[in-house]
DRENDREN-946121 format. One line per 5 residues: number of its first residue (from 1); their letters; for each residue x, y, z of C-alpha. Coordinates in steps of 0.25 Angstrom, whole numbers, plus 5000, padded with zeros to 4 digits. Each point is the difference from the previous one (the first is absolute). Layout:
BEGIN
NUM> a> X Y Z | ...
This chain:
BEGIN
1> xxxxx> 5255 5516 5395 | 5012 4991 5002 | 5013 5001 4992 | 5002 4993 4987 | 5010 4988 5000
6> xxxxx> 5008 4997 4990 | 4999 4983 5000 | 5012 4999 4991 | 5009 5007 5010 | 4994 4993 5011
11> xxxxx> 5002 4986 4994 | 5016 5004 4996 | 5002 5005 5014 | 4994 4987 5006 | 5009 4992 4990
16> xxxxx> 5013 5008 5003 | 4997 4998 5015 | 4999 4985 4999 | 5013 4999 4991 | 5007 5008 5011
21> xxxxx> 4995 4990 5011 | 5004 4989 4992 | 5014 5006 4997 | 5002 5002 5016 | 4995 4986 5003
26> xxxxx> 5011 4994 4989 | 5010 5009 5005 | 4999 4995 5014 | 4999 4986 4995 | 5012 5000 4990
31> xxxxx> 5008 5012 5002 | 5013 5000 5006 | 5007 5013 5005 | 5012 5005 4993 | 5008 4997 5012
36> xxxxx> 4994 4985 5000 | 5005 4998 4986 | 5014 5006 5003 | 5002 4991 5012 | 4995 4988 4992
41> xxxxx> 5010 5004 4988 | 5012 5002 5010 | 4997 4986 5007 | 4999 4993 4986 | 5013 5006 4995
46> xxxxx> 5007 4997 5013 | 4996 4985 5000 | 5004 4999 4984 | 5014 5006 5005 | 5001 4991 5011
51> xxxxx> 4997 4988 4991 | 5009 5004 4989 | 5012 5002 5010 | 4998 4984 5003 | 5000 4994 4987
56> xxxxx> 5010 4990 4997 | 5008 5002 4985 | 5003 4986 4995 | 5014 4997 4996 | 5003 5001 4986
61> xxxxx> 5002 4988 4992 | 5015 4995 4996 | 5000 5000 4985 | 5012 4992 4999 | 4998 4986 4996
């Protein structure tokens, strides 16, 4: 005689495996490492500082008529 198989456990295990495979695929497709995010944030802030350093403030208007 063979062992009894609980079909609910089998079905749930299969669903978990499929979700895990989909999550792994999404992580490869969309995910970025912490180092990549930090590098991008640092370069973005450096570019912003560089741009702000080159702003020209307009001269104030003379209020006397």
